[in-house]
N, CA and C atoms of all chains as a GROMACS GRO file, in nm:
protein
  612
    1MET      N    1   5.181  -3.945   2.240
    1MET     CA    2   5.209  -3.894   2.105
    1MET      C    3   5.127  -3.767   2.078
    2ALA      N    4   5.193  -3.661   2.067
    2ALA     CA    5   5.125  -3.534   2.050
    2ALA      C    6   5.086  -3.510   1.905
    3GLU      N    7   5.158  -3.580   1.813
    3GLU     CA    8   5.135  -3.553   1.670
    3GLU      C    9   5.001  -3.606   1.621
    4LYS      N   10   4.946  -3.703   1.690
    4LYS     CA   11   4.824  -3.768   1.642
    4LYS      C   12   4.707  -3.671   1.630
    5LYS      N   13   4.711  -3.575   1.711
    5LYS     CA   14   4.602  -3.476   1.711
    5LYS      C   15   4.585  -3.410   1.575
    6SER      N   16   4.699  -3.377   1.514
    6SER     CA   17   4.690  -3.302   1.388
    6SER      C   18   4.664  -3.390   1.267
    7GLU      N   19   4.658  -3.520   1.286
    7GLU     CA   20   4.639  -3.610   1.172
    7GLU      C   21   4.499  -3.601   1.113
    8ILE      N   22   4.406  -3.568   1.194
    8ILE     CA   23   4.270  -3.555   1.142
    8ILE      C   24   4.260  -3.424   1.065
    9ARG      N   25   4.232  -3.445   0.935
    9ARG     CA   26   4.221  -3.324   0.854
    9ARG      C   27   4.087  -3.322   0.784
   10TYR      N   28   4.041  -3.205   0.763
   10TYR     CA   29   3.914  -3.190   0.694
   10TYR      C   30   3.937  -3.129   0.558
   11LEU      N   31   3.858  -3.174   0.460
   11LEU     CA   32   3.873  -3.120   0.325
   11LEU      C   33   3.829  -2.973   0.322
   12ALA      N   34   3.714  -2.952   0.377
   12ALA     CA   35   3.666  -2.814   0.382
   12ALA      C   36   3.690  -2.760   0.523
   13PRO      N   37   3.728  -2.639   0.534
   13PRO     CA   38   3.747  -2.584   0.667
   13PRO      C   39   3.615  -2.587   0.745
   14GLN      N   40   3.627  -2.632   0.867
   14GLN     CA   41   3.504  -2.643   0.946
   14GLN      C   42   3.446  -2.504   0.969
   15THR      N   43   3.318  -2.494   0.935
   15THR     CA   44   3.255  -2.362   0.956
   15THR      C   45   3.182  -2.364   1.088
   16VAL      N   46   3.216  -2.270   1.166
   16VAL     CA   47   3.143  -2.255   1.291
   16VAL      C   48   3.024  -2.164   1.257
   17ASP      N   49   2.907  -2.221   1.270
   17ASP     CA   50   2.788  -2.146   1.228
   17ASP      C   51   2.766  -2.025   1.318
   18VAL      N   52   2.794  -1.911   1.259
   18VAL     CA   53   2.759  -1.789   1.331
   18VAL      C   54   2.625  -1.745   1.273
   19LYS      N   55   2.520  -1.772   1.346
   19LYS     CA   56   2.388  -1.740   1.292
   19LYS      C   57   2.368  -1.590   1.292
   20LYS      N   58   2.332  -1.542   1.174
   20LYS     CA   59   2.303  -1.399   1.167
   20LYS      C   60   2.171  -1.376   1.237
   21LYS      N   61   2.174  -1.287   1.330
   21LYS     CA   62   2.051  -1.262   1.406
   21LYS      C   63   1.952  -1.190   1.316
   22LYS      N   64   1.830  -1.246   1.309
   22LYS     CA   65   1.727  -1.178   1.230
   22LYS      C   66   1.670  -1.064   1.315
   23TYR      N   67   1.625  -0.963   1.246
   23TYR     CA   68   1.566  -0.852   1.321
   23TYR      C   69   1.448  -0.796   1.241
   24CYS      N   70   1.364  -0.729   1.311
   24CYS     CA   71   1.249  -0.668   1.245
   24CYS      C   72   1.290  -0.531   1.194
   25ARG      N   73   1.287  -0.516   1.063
   25ARG     CA   74   1.337  -0.390   1.007
   25ARG      C   75   1.248  -0.270   1.041
   26PHE      N   76   1.122  -0.299   1.072
   26PHE     CA   77   1.034  -0.186   1.108
   26PHE      C   78   1.069  -0.133   1.246
   27LYS      N   79   1.094  -0.230   1.336
   27LYS     CA   80   1.130  -0.187   1.470
   27LYS      C   81   1.262  -0.112   1.468
   28LYS      N   82   1.354  -0.165   1.388
   28LYS     CA   83   1.487  -0.106   1.384
   28LYS      C   84   1.483   0.036   1.326
   29ALA      N   85   1.404   0.049   1.217
   29ALA     CA   86   1.400   0.179   1.151
   29ALA      C   87   1.297   0.273   1.213
   30GLY      N   88   1.218   0.221   1.304
   30GLY     CA   89   1.118   0.306   1.369
   30GLY      C   90   1.001   0.341   1.280
   31ILE      N   91   0.971   0.252   1.184
   31ILE     CA   92   0.855   0.274   1.098
   31ILE      C   93   0.732   0.224   1.173
   32LYS      N   94   0.630   0.306   1.180
   32LYS     CA   95   0.514   0.265   1.258
   32LYS      C   96   0.396   0.224   1.170
   33TYR      N   97   0.398   0.270   1.047
   33TYR     CA   98   0.282   0.244   0.961
   33TYR      C   99   0.330   0.189   0.827
   34VAL      N  100   0.271   0.079   0.785
   34VAL     CA  101   0.305   0.020   0.656
   34VAL      C  102   0.204   0.070   0.554
   35ASP      N  103   0.252   0.141   0.455
   35ASP     CA  104   0.161   0.207   0.361
   35ASP      C  105   0.128   0.114   0.244
   36TYR      N  106  -0.002   0.102   0.216
   36TYR     CA  107  -0.043   0.017   0.103
   36TYR      C  108  -0.027   0.089  -0.030
   37LYS      N  109  -0.003   0.221  -0.024
   37LYS     CA  110   0.004   0.299  -0.148
   37LYS      C  111   0.142   0.293  -0.213
   38ASP      N  112   0.234   0.222  -0.152
   38ASP     CA  113   0.371   0.216  -0.201
   38ASP      C  114   0.407   0.073  -0.242
   39PRO      N  115   0.366   0.031  -0.362
   39PRO     CA  116   0.388  -0.109  -0.400
   39PRO      C  117   0.535  -0.147  -0.410
   40GLU      N  118   0.620  -0.050  -0.445
   40GLU     CA  119   0.763  -0.084  -0.460
   40GLU      C  120   0.822  -0.129  -0.327
   41PHE      N  121   0.780  -0.065  -0.220
   41PHE     CA  122   0.830  -0.103  -0.088
   41PHE      C  123   0.774  -0.239  -0.046
   42LEU      N  124   0.647  -0.262  -0.075
   42LEU     CA  125   0.584  -0.387  -0.034
   42LEU      C  126   0.642  -0.507  -0.109
   43LYS      N  127   0.698  -0.480  -0.227
   43LYS     CA  128   0.753  -0.590  -0.306
   43LYS      C  129   0.867  -0.662  -0.235
   44ARG      N  130   0.930  -0.594  -0.141
   44ARG     CA  131   1.037  -0.659  -0.066
   44ARG      C  132   0.986  -0.777   0.016
   45PHE      N  133   0.857  -0.777   0.044
   45PHE     CA  134   0.803  -0.882   0.129
   45PHE      C  135   0.728  -0.987   0.049
   46LEU      N  136   0.750  -0.988  -0.083
   46LEU     CA  137   0.683  -1.085  -0.169
   46LEU      C  138   0.786  -1.170  -0.240
   47ASN      N  139   0.748  -1.292  -0.276
   47ASN     CA  140   0.838  -1.371  -0.360
   47ASN      C  141   0.806  -1.344  -0.507
   48GLU      N  142   0.870  -1.420  -0.598
   48GLU     CA  143   0.852  -1.388  -0.740
   48GLU      C  144   0.710  -1.412  -0.788
   49GLN      N  145   0.639  -1.498  -0.715
   49GLN     CA  146   0.501  -1.525  -0.756
   49GLN      C  147   0.403  -1.426  -0.695
   50GLY      N  148   0.455  -1.332  -0.619
   50GLY     CA  149   0.366  -1.234  -0.557
   50GLY      C  150   0.308  -1.281  -0.426
   51LYS      N  151   0.362  -1.390  -0.371
   51LYS     CA  152   0.312  -1.438  -0.242
   51LYS      C  153   0.384  -1.366  -0.128
   52ILE      N  154   0.316  -1.352  -0.018
   52ILE     CA  155   0.376  -1.286   0.098
   52ILE      C  156   0.478  -1.381   0.162
   53LEU      N  157   0.599  -1.331   0.185
   53LEU     CA  158   0.704  -1.414   0.245
   53LEU      C  159   0.674  -1.436   0.393
   54PRO      N  160   0.710  -1.554   0.443
   54PRO     CA  161   0.684  -1.581   0.584
   54PRO      C  162   0.777  -1.503   0.675
   55ARG      N  163   0.738  -1.497   0.798
   55ARG     CA  164   0.812  -1.425   0.899
   55ARG      C  165   0.951  -1.484   0.922
   56ARG      N  166   0.960  -1.616   0.904
   56ARG     CA  167   1.089  -1.679   0.930
   56ARG      C  168   1.193  -1.636   0.827
   57ILE      N  169   1.151  -1.583   0.716
   57ILE     CA  170   1.248  -1.534   0.617
   57ILE      C  171   1.269  -1.383   0.631
   58THR      N  172   1.159  -1.309   0.645
   58THR     CA  173   1.176  -1.164   0.652
   58THR      C  174   1.225  -1.118   0.788
   59GLY      N  175   1.197  -1.197   0.892
   59GLY     CA  176   1.239  -1.157   1.026
   59GLY      C  177   1.152  -1.052   1.090
   60ASN      N  178   1.038  -1.022   1.027
   60ASN     CA  179   0.948  -0.921   1.085
   60ASN      C  180   0.893  -0.968   1.218
   61SER      N  181   0.865  -0.876   1.304
   61SER     CA  182   0.795  -0.911   1.427
   61SER      C  183   0.649  -0.938   1.391
   62LEU      N  184   0.581  -1.008   1.479
   62LEU     CA  185   0.443  -1.048   1.448
   62LEU      C  186   0.356  -0.927   1.419
   63LYS      N  187   0.375  -0.823   1.499
   63LYS     CA  188   0.296  -0.702   1.482
   63LYS      C  189   0.308  -0.646   1.341
   64PHE      N  190   0.434  -0.638   1.292
   64PHE     CA  191   0.454  -0.576   1.162
   64PHE      C  192   0.426  -0.673   1.049
   65GLN      N  193   0.441  -0.802   1.074
   65GLN     CA  194   0.403  -0.899   0.971
   65GLN      C  195   0.254  -0.885   0.942
   66ARG      N  196   0.176  -0.867   1.047
   66ARG     CA  197   0.031  -0.849   1.029
   66ARG      C  198   0.004  -0.724   0.948
   67ARG      N  199   0.077  -0.617   0.979
   67ARG     CA  200   0.052  -0.491   0.908
   67ARG      C  201   0.097  -0.499   0.763
   68VAL      N  202   0.208  -0.570   0.741
   68VAL     CA  203   0.254  -0.588   0.603
   68VAL      C  204   0.149  -0.666   0.525
   69ALA      N  205   0.098  -0.774   0.587
   69ALA     CA  206   0.000  -0.858   0.518
   69ALA      C  207  -0.124  -0.776   0.483
   70GLN      N  208  -0.168  -0.694   0.578
   70GLN     CA  209  -0.284  -0.609   0.555
   70GLN      C  210  -0.259  -0.513   0.439
   71ALA      N  211  -0.141  -0.452   0.440
   71ALA     CA  212  -0.108  -0.354   0.337
   71ALA      C  213  -0.099  -0.421   0.200
   72VAL      N  214  -0.040  -0.541   0.196
   72VAL     CA  215  -0.027  -0.611   0.067
   72VAL      C  216  -0.165  -0.644   0.013
   73LYS      N  217  -0.254  -0.687   0.101
   73LYS     CA  218  -0.388  -0.724   0.056
   73LYS      C  219  -0.465  -0.601   0.005
   74ARG      N  220  -0.446  -0.489   0.070
   74ARG     CA  221  -0.510  -0.366   0.022
   74ARG      C  222  -0.454  -0.326  -0.113
   75ALA      N  223  -0.322  -0.336  -0.127
   75ALA     CA  224  -0.260  -0.298  -0.254
   75ALA      C  225  -0.306  -0.390  -0.366
   76ARG      N  226  -0.327  -0.518  -0.334
   76ARG     CA  227  -0.375  -0.610  -0.437
   76ARG      C  228  -0.515  -0.572  -0.482
   77HIS      N  229  -0.598  -0.535  -0.387
   77HIS     CA  230  -0.735  -0.496  -0.421
   77HIS      C  231  -0.736  -0.378  -0.517
   78LEU      N  232  -0.644  -0.285  -0.497
   78LEU     CA  233  -0.638  -0.165  -0.581
   78LEU      C  234  -0.553  -0.186  -0.706
   79ALA      N  235  -0.517  -0.310  -0.735
   79ALA     CA  236  -0.439  -0.343  -0.854
   79ALA      C  237  -0.304  -0.273  -0.854
   80LEU      N  238  -0.252  -0.241  -0.737
   80LEU     CA  239  -0.116  -0.188  -0.730
   80LEU      C  240  -0.016  -0.304  -0.727
   81LEU      N  241  -0.063  -0.418  -0.675
   81LEU     CA  242   0.016  -0.540  -0.676
   81LEU      C  243  -0.070  -0.651  -0.737
   82PRO      N  244  -0.006  -0.746  -0.803
   82PRO     CA  245  -0.085  -0.855  -0.861
   82PRO      C  246  -0.121  -0.960  -0.756
   83TYR      N  247  -0.231  -1.029  -0.779
   83TYR     CA  248  -0.266  -1.142  -0.692
   83TYR      C  249  -0.178  -1.261  -0.725
   84VAL      N  250  -0.164  -1.290  -0.853
   84VAL     CA  251  -0.076  -1.398  -0.897
   84VAL      C  252   0.009  -1.347  -1.011
   85THR      N  253   0.131  -1.392  -1.016
   85THR     CA  254   0.219  -1.350  -1.124
   85THR      C  255   0.337  -1.446  -1.129
   86ASP      N  256   0.425  -1.419  -1.224
   86ASP     CA  257   0.548  -1.495  -1.237
   86ASP      C  258   0.660  -1.399  -1.269
   87MET      N  259   0.775  -1.423  -1.214
   87MET     CA  260   0.892  -1.340  -1.245
   87MET      C  261   0.864  -1.193  -1.219
   88MET      N  262   0.826  -1.164  -1.096
   88MET     CA  263   0.793  -1.025  -1.065
   88MET      C  264   0.917  -0.937  -1.059
   89LYS      N  265   1.027  -0.996  -1.010
   89LYS     CA  266   1.146  -0.912  -0.990
   89LYS      C  267   1.244  -0.926  -1.106
   90MET      N  268  -1.651   1.215   1.470
   90MET     CA  269  -1.573   1.248   1.349
   90MET      C  270  -1.451   1.157   1.340
   91ASN      N  271  -1.436   1.089   1.231
   91ASN     CA  272  -1.319   1.004   1.210
   91ASN      C  273  -1.242   1.051   1.088
   92GLN      N  274  -1.118   1.005   1.082
   92GLN     CA  275  -1.038   1.036   0.964
   92GLN      C  276  -1.042   0.916   0.870
   93TYR      N  277  -1.072   0.942   0.745
   93TYR     CA  278  -1.078   0.835   0.646
   93TYR      C  279  -0.991   0.871   0.527
   94GLU      N  280  -0.958   0.768   0.451
   94GLU     CA  281  -0.898   0.796   0.322
   94GLU      C  282  -0.957   0.698   0.222
   95THR      N  283  -0.971   0.745   0.101
   95THR     CA  284  -1.028   0.660  -0.001
   95THR      C  285  -0.946   0.671  -0.130
   96VAL      N  286  -0.934   0.559  -0.196
   96VAL     CA  287  -0.870   0.555  -0.327
   96VAL      C  288  -0.972   0.494  -0.421
   97PHE      N  289  -0.995   0.557  -0.536
   97PHE     CA  290  -1.080   0.491  -0.634
   97PHE      C  291  -1.018   0.499  -0.772
   98ILE      N  292  -1.056   0.402  -0.854
   98ILE     CA  293  -1.001   0.391  -0.990
   98ILE      C  294  -1.114   0.418  -1.088
   99LEU      N  295  -1.090   0.512  -1.178
   99LEU     CA  296  -1.188   0.546  -1.281
   99LEU      C  297  -1.148   0.477  -1.412
  100THR      N  298  -1.248   0.447  -1.493
  100THR     CA  299  -1.215   0.377  -1.618
  100THR      C  300  -1.131   0.468  -1.708
  101PRO      N  301  -1.042   0.409  -1.785
  101PRO     CA  302  -0.954   0.489  -1.871
  101PRO      C  303  -1.024   0.543  -1.996
  102VAL      N  304  -1.150   0.505  -2.021
  102VAL     CA  305  -1.216   0.552  -2.143
  102VAL      C  306  -1.259   0.698  -2.133
  103LEU      N  307  -1.256   0.754  -2.010
  103LEU     CA  308  -1.299   0.893  -1.992
  103LEU      C  309  -1.196   0.991  -2.047
  104SER      N  310  -1.244   1.106  -2.089
  104SER     CA  311  -1.152   1.213  -2.127
  104SER      C  312  -1.109   1.284  -1.998
  105ASP      N  313  -1.011   1.370  -2.010
  105ASP     CA  314  -0.961   1.441  -1.891
  105ASP      C  315  -1.072   1.519  -1.821
  106ALA      N  316  -1.154   1.587  -1.902
  106ALA     CA  317  -1.261   1.669  -1.845
  106ALA      C  318  -1.363   1.581  -1.775
  107GLN      N  319  -1.396   1.467  -1.838
  107GLN     CA  320  -1.493   1.376  -1.778
  107GLN      C  321  -1.442   1.321  -1.646
  108MET      N  322  -1.310   1.294  -1.644
  108MET     CA  323  -1.250   1.240  -1.523
  108MET      C  324  -1.260   1.343  -1.410
  109LYS      N  325  -1.226   1.469  -1.444
  109LYS     CA  326  -1.232   1.575  -1.343
  109LYS      C  327  -1.374   1.592  -1.292
  110GLU      N  328  -1.468   1.580  -1.387
  110GLU     CA  329  -1.610   1.596  -1.351
  110GLU      C  330  -1.651   1.487  -1.252
  111ALA      N  331  -1.605   1.363  -1.277
  111ALA     CA  332  -1.639   1.252  -1.188
  111ALA      C  333  -1.579   1.273  -1.050
  112VAL      N  334  -1.454   1.320  -1.047
  112VAL     CA  335  -1.389   1.345  -0.918
  112VAL      C  336  -1.465   1.453  -0.841
  113GLU      N  337  -1.506   1.558  -0.915
  113GLU     CA  338  -1.581   1.667  -0.851
  113GLU      C  339  -1.712   1.615  -0.794
  114LYS      N  340  -1.775   1.523  -0.868
  114LYS     CA  341  -1.903   1.467  -0.822
  114LYS      C  342  -1.885   1.402  -0.685
  115PHE      N  343  -1.779   1.322  -0.671
  115PHE     CA  344  -1.762   1.251  -0.544
  115PHE      C  345  -1.717   1.345  -0.433
  116LYS      N  346  -1.641   1.447  -0.470
  116LYS     CA  347  -1.607   1.548  -0.368
  116LYS      C  348  -1.732   1.622  -0.324
  117GLY      N  349  -1.820   1.646  -0.422
  117GLY     CA  350  -1.947   1.712  -0.390
  117GLY      C  351  -2.030   1.629  -0.294
  118ILE      N  352  -2.034   1.497  -0.319
  118ILE     CA  353  -2.109   1.408  -0.230
  118ILE      C  354  -2.054   1.419  -0.089
  119LEU      N  355  -1.922   1.419  -0.078
  119LEU     CA  356  -1.859   1.425   0.055
  119LEU      C  357  -1.893   1.557   0.125
  120THR      N  358  -1.877   1.667   0.054
  120THR     CA  359  -1.899   1.796   0.120
  120THR      C  360  -2.047   1.816   0.152
  121ASP      N  361  -2.136   1.764   0.065
  121ASP     CA  362  -2.279   1.773   0.094
  121ASP      C  363  -2.315   1.700   0.222
  122GLU      N  364  -2.243   1.593   0.250
  122GLU     CA  365  -2.271   1.514   0.370
  122GLU      C  366  -2.201   1.571   0.494
  123GLY      N  367  -2.137   1.683   0.476
  123GLY     CA  368  -2.073   1.747   0.591
  123GLY      C  369  -1.934   1.698   0.619
  124ALA      N  370  -1.871   1.635   0.520
  124ALA     CA  371  -1.734   1.589   0.540
  124ALA      C  372  -1.638   1.702   0.505
  125GLU      N  373  -1.524   1.698   0.566
  125GLU     CA  374  -1.423   1.800   0.542
  125GLU      C  375  -1.308   1.734   0.468
  126ILE      N  376  -1.282   1.780   0.347
  126ILE     CA  377  -1.175   1.719   0.266
  126ILE      C  378  -1.041   1.777   0.310
  127VAL      N  379  -0.953   1.688   0.350
  127VAL     CA  380  -0.824   1.730   0.403
  127VAL      C  381  -0.719   1.737   0.293
  128ASN      N  382  -0.722   1.637   0.208
  128ASN     CA  383  -0.616   1.627   0.108
  128ASN      C  384  -0.669   1.547  -0.010
  129GLU      N  385  -0.621   1.579  -0.128
  129GLU     CA  386  -0.653   1.495  -0.244
  129GLU      C  387  -0.532   1.488  -0.335
  130GLU      N  388  -0.517   1.373  -0.396
  130GLU     CA  389  -0.406   1.355  -0.488
  130GLU      C  390  -0.459   1.286  -0.611
  131ASN      N  391  -0.417   1.337  -0.725
  131ASN     CA  392  -0.450   1.268  -0.849
  131ASN      C  393  -0.325   1.197  -0.897
  132TRP      N  394  -0.329   1.065  -0.896
  132TRP     CA  395  -0.211   0.989  -0.937
  132TRP      C  396  -0.205   0.971  -1.088
  133GLY      N  397  -0.312   1.016  -1.156
  133GLY     CA  398  -0.314   1.008  -1.301
  133GLY      C  399  -0.336   0.866  -1.351
  134MET      N  400  -0.311   0.850  -1.479
  134MET     CA  401  -0.328   0.719  -1.544
  134MET      C  402  -0.217   0.625  -1.499
  135ARG      N  403  -0.256   0.509  -1.449
  135ARG     CA  404  -0.157   0.410  -1.406
  135ARG      C  405  -0.193   0.276  -1.466
  136LYS      N  406  -0.090   0.197  -1.482
  136LYS     CA  407  -0.113   0.062  -1.531
  136LYS      C  408  -0.162  -0.023  -1.414
  137LEU      N  409  -0.262  -0.106  -1.438
  137LEU     CA  410  -0.312  -0.194  -1.333
  137LEU      C  411  -0.225  -0.320  -1.329
  138ALA      N  412  -0.213  -0.376  -1.211
  138ALA     CA  413  -0.130  -0.496  -1.196
  138ALA      C  414  -0.196  -0.618  -1.259
  139TYR      N  415  -0.326  -0.611  -1.277
  139TYR     CA  416  -0.401  -0.718  -1.344
  139TYR      C  417  -0.523  -0.654  -1.405
  140PRO      N  418  -0.577  -0.711  -1.513
  140PRO     CA  419  -0.691  -0.644  -1.577
  140PRO      C  420  -0.818  -0.647  -1.491
  141ILE      N  421  -0.887  -0.534  -1.488
  141ILE     CA  422  -1.017  -0.526  -1.422
  141ILE      C  423  -1.118  -0.488  -1.529
  142ASP      N  424  -1.225  -0.562  -1.543
  142ASP     CA  425  -1.326  -0.538  -1.647
  142ASP      C  426  -1.260  -0.524  -1.784
  143LYS      N  427  -1.162  -0.607  -1.810
  143LYS     CA  428  -1.090  -0.610  -1.939
  143LYS      C  429  -1.015  -0.480  -1.966
  144LYS      N  430  -0.986  -0.402  -1.862
  144LYS     CA  431  -0.911  -0.280  -1.882
  144LYS      C  432  -0.776  -0.293  -1.811
  145SER      N  433  -0.672  -0.242  -1.875
  145SER     CA  434  -0.540  -0.261  -1.816
  145SER      C  435  -0.484  -0.133  -1.754
  146THR      N  436  -0.556  -0.021  -1.770
  146THR     CA  437  -0.513   0.104  -1.706
  146THR      C  438  -0.631   0.170  -1.636
  147GLY      N  439  -0.601   0.270  -1.555
  147GLY     CA  440  -0.708   0.341  -1.488
  147GLY      C  441  -0.656   0.470  -1.426
  148PHE      N  442  -0.748   0.564  -1.402
  148PHE     CA  443  -0.712   0.688  -1.332
  148PHE      C  444  -0.728   0.665  -1.183
  149TYR      N  445  -0.622   0.690  -1.108
  149TYR     CA  446  -0.629   0.675  -0.963
  149TYR      C  447  -0.654   0.811  -0.900
  150GLN      N  448  -0.743   0.813  -0.803
  150GLN     CA  449  -0.768   0.935  -0.728
  150GLN      C  450  -0.770   0.902  -0.580
  151PHE      N  451  -0.702   0.985  -0.502
  151PHE     CA  452  -0.689   0.961  -0.359
  151PHE      C  453  -0.746   1.081  -0.284
  152ILE      N  454  -0.832   1.057  -0.186
  152ILE     CA  455  -0.891   1.166  -0.108
  152ILE      C  456  -0.883   1.132   0.040
  153GLU      N  457  -0.841   1.228   0.119
  153GLU     CA  458  -0.846   1.212   0.265
  153GLU      C  459  -0.955   1.304   0.317
  154PHE      N  460  -1.035   1.257   0.409
  154PHE     CA  461  -1.143   1.342   0.462
  154PHE      C  462  -1.176   1.306   0.606
  155ASN      N  463  -1.233   1.402   0.675
  155ASN     CA  464  -1.285   1.381   0.810
  155ASN      C  465  -1.437   1.376   0.799
  156ALA      N  466  -1.497   1.272   0.854
  156ALA     CA  467  -1.641   1.261   0.841
  156ALA      C  468  -1.698   1.169   0.947
  157GLU      N  469  -1.831   1.171   0.955
  157GLU     CA  470  -1.901   1.076   1.041
  157GLU      C  471  -1.905   0.941   0.970
  158PRO      N  472  -1.915   0.832   1.045
  158PRO     CA  473  -1.912   0.699   0.981
  158PRO      C  474  -2.022   0.676   0.877
  159GLU      N  475  -2.138   0.739   0.896
  159GLU     CA  476  -2.249   0.715   0.801
  159GLU      C  477  -2.215   0.766   0.661
  160VAL      N  478  -2.130   0.867   0.657
  160VAL     CA  479  -2.095   0.927   0.528
  160VAL      C  480  -2.026   0.825   0.438
  161VAL      N  481  -1.945   0.737   0.501
  161VAL     CA  482  -1.871   0.639   0.423
  161VAL      C  483  -1.967   0.545   0.351
  162ASP      N  484  -2.074   0.504   0.420
  162ASP     CA  485  -2.173   0.417   0.357
  162ASP      C  486  -2.232   0.483   0.233
  163LYS      N  487  -2.268   0.610   0.249
  163LYS     CA  488  -2.330   0.683   0.137
  163LYS      C  489  -2.232   0.695   0.021
  164LEU      N  490  -2.106   0.723   0.055
  164LEU     CA  491  -2.004   0.736  -0.049
  164LEU      C  492  -1.989   0.605  -0.124
  165GLU      N  493  -1.986   0.495  -0.050
  165GLU     CA  494  -1.961   0.366  -0.114
  165GLU      C  495  -2.080   0.322  -0.197
  166VAL      N  496  -2.201   0.356  -0.152
  166VAL     CA  497  -2.320   0.326  -0.234
  166VAL      C  498  -2.307   0.398  -0.368
  167ASN      N  499  -2.263   0.524  -0.362
  167ASN     CA  500  -2.246   0.601  -0.486
  167ASN      C  501  -2.136   0.545  -0.574
  168PHE      N  502  -2.032   0.493  -0.511
  168PHE     CA  503  -1.924   0.429  -0.589
  168PHE      C  504  -1.980   0.309  -0.665
  169ARG      N  505  -2.061   0.230  -0.596
  169ARG     CA  506  -2.114   0.109  -0.658
  169ARG      C  507  -2.212   0.143  -0.772
  170ARG      N  508  -2.286   0.252  -0.754
  170ARG     CA  509  -2.385   0.287  -0.857
  170ARG      C  510  -2.320   0.346  -0.980
  171ASP      N  511  -2.204   0.405  -0.964
  171ASP     CA  512  -2.141   0.475  -1.075
  171ASP      C  513  -2.056   0.378  -1.155
  172GLU      N  514  -2.089   0.363  -1.284
  172GLU     CA  515  -2.015   0.263  -1.361
  172GLU      C  516  -1.878   0.312  -1.406
  173ARG      N  517  -1.851   0.441  -1.385
  173ARG     CA  518  -1.716   0.490  -1.419
  173ARG      C  519  -1.612   0.443  -1.319
  174ILE      N  520  -1.658   0.405  -1.198
  174ILE     CA  521  -1.567   0.358  -1.094
  174ILE      C  522  -1.546   0.209  -1.112
  175ILE      N  523  -1.421   0.168  -1.133
  175ILE     CA  524  -1.399   0.024  -1.147
  175ILE      C  525  -1.348  -0.039  -1.019
  176ARG      N  526  -1.294   0.037  -0.927
  176ARG     CA  527  -1.247  -0.020  -0.801
  176ARG      C  528  -1.236   0.092  -0.699
  177PHE      N  529  -1.266   0.062  -0.572
  177PHE     CA  530  -1.249   0.164  -0.469
  177PHE      C  531  -1.211   0.098  -0.338
  178LEU      N  532  -1.149   0.174  -0.252
  178LEU     CA  533  -1.111   0.125  -0.120
  178LEU      C  534  -1.116   0.243  -0.024
  179THR      N  535  -1.192   0.227   0.082
  179THR     CA  536  -1.199   0.331   0.185
  179THR      C  537  -1.150   0.271   0.314
  180ILE      N  538  -1.059   0.337   0.381
  180ILE     CA  539  -1.013   0.287   0.510
  180ILE      C  540  -1.020   0.398   0.614
  181LYS      N  541  -1.039   0.355   0.737
  181LYS     CA  542  -1.034   0.449   0.848
  181LYS      C  543  -0.889   0.458   0.893
  182GLN      N  544  -0.841   0.580   0.912
  182GLN     CA  545  -0.701   0.596   0.952
  182GLN      C  546  -0.689   0.574   1.103
  183ASP      N  547  -0.606   0.478   1.142
  183ASP     CA  548  -0.576   0.465   1.285
  183ASP      C  549  -0.469   0.568   1.319
  184LYS      N  550  -0.423   0.568   1.444
  184LYS     CA  551  -0.334   0.678   1.483
  184LYS      C  552  -0.202   0.676   1.406
  185PHE      N  553  -0.155   0.554   1.370
  185PHE     CA  554  -0.030   0.546   1.295
  185PHE      C  555  -0.049   0.597   1.154
  186ALA      N  556  -0.163   0.558   1.095
  186ALA     CA  557  -0.192   0.600   0.959
  186ALA      C  558  -0.210   0.752   0.953
  187ALA      N  559  -0.274   0.807   1.055
  187ALA     CA  560  -0.298   0.951   1.056
  187ALA      C  561  -0.166   1.027   1.064
  188GLU      N  562  -0.077   0.973   1.148
  188GLU     CA  563   0.054   1.034   1.162
  188GLU      C  564   0.130   1.033   1.029
  189TYR      N  565   0.124   0.914   0.965
  189TYR     CA  566   0.192   0.896   0.837
  189TYR      C  567   0.132   0.988   0.732
  190ALA      N  568  -0.001   1.000   0.734
  190ALA     CA  569  -0.069   1.082   0.634
  190ALA      C  570  -0.032   1.229   0.651
  191ALA      N  571  -0.021   1.272   0.777
  191ALA     CA  572   0.016   1.411   0.803
  191ALA      C  573   0.156   1.439   0.751
  192LYS      N  574   0.246   1.342   0.774
  192LYS     CA  575   0.383   1.357   0.726
  192LYS      C  576   0.387   1.365   0.574
  193ARG      N  577   0.308   1.278   0.512
  193ARG     CA  578   0.301   1.273   0.367
  193ARG      C  579   0.251   1.406   0.309
  194ARG      N  580   0.150   1.462   0.376
  194ARG     CA  581   0.095   1.592   0.331
  194ARG      C  582   0.200   1.700   0.338
  195ASN      N  583   0.272   1.704   0.451
  195ASN     CA  584   0.375   1.807   0.466
  195ASN      C  585   0.484   1.792   0.362
  196LEU      N  586   0.520   1.666   0.338
  196LEU     CA  587   0.625   1.638   0.241
  196LEU      C  588   0.584   1.688   0.103
  197ARG      N  589   0.461   1.656   0.066
  197ARG     CA  590   0.412   1.697  -0.065
  197ARG      C  591   0.407   1.849  -0.075
  198GLN      N  592   0.362   1.912   0.033
  198GLN     CA  593   0.352   2.058   0.033
  198GLN      C  594   0.488   2.121   0.011
  199SER      N  595   0.588   2.071   0.085
  199SER     CA  596   0.721   2.132   0.073
  199SER      C  597   0.778   2.109  -0.066
  200THR      N  598   0.753   1.990  -0.125
  200THR     CA  599   0.808   1.966  -0.258
  200THR      C  600   0.740   2.053  -0.363
  201THR      N  601   0.609   2.075  -0.347
  201THR     CA  602   0.541   2.157  -0.447
  201THR      C  603   0.581   2.304  -0.434
  202GLU      N  604   0.614   2.347  -0.311
  202GLU     CA  605   0.656   2.485  -0.292
  202GLU      C  606   0.790   2.511  -0.360
  203GLU      N  607   0.878   2.410  -0.350
  203GLU     CA  608   1.010   2.426  -0.411
  203GLU      C  609   0.999   2.440  -0.562
  204VAL      N  610   0.909   2.361  -0.621
  204VAL     CA  611   0.893   2.363  -0.767
  204VAL      C  612   0.813   2.484  -0.812
   0.00000   0.00000   0.00000
């Protein structure tokens, strides 16, 4: 019976997980230095509370994650970024 | 000789002239110690991300200089002694930072020439 195959139906179409490949935006764009003087740029790597986002979310390579963290900490010291906050974005 | 950059925040209670005088004082300290000032930027009055000494604004000043490492110690001692300075940060530029700083200088130069 060839028809039996089509009897199994799914409510939602089966999604074949195509994982979006994460990439390091610094490597891709060829940025070599993360500047602490530019808080608007650094905000991309913070959550709403001003915490540094982990690598598994930003996709940064280890090298640049370290540099981002360093830059964020310098910016916080100079009051360009807050240490703690709410609803930053 | 190393390349350094420093950012310091002056209290907002100063008048414009007083602020300039304070900046000149620190530039004087640097040049007296044999440092060569490469670039300086006055970012003006900015809002602080969090209050420092119960103040919510401050004058930001940025200076790039070439100097011997001992000069930085002397500069920072003077920062600590001066009560007009509410925050400061001095960093040594690594090769990437130096490259970036040179690019930034050129960019600023070209924009000021156009205006």
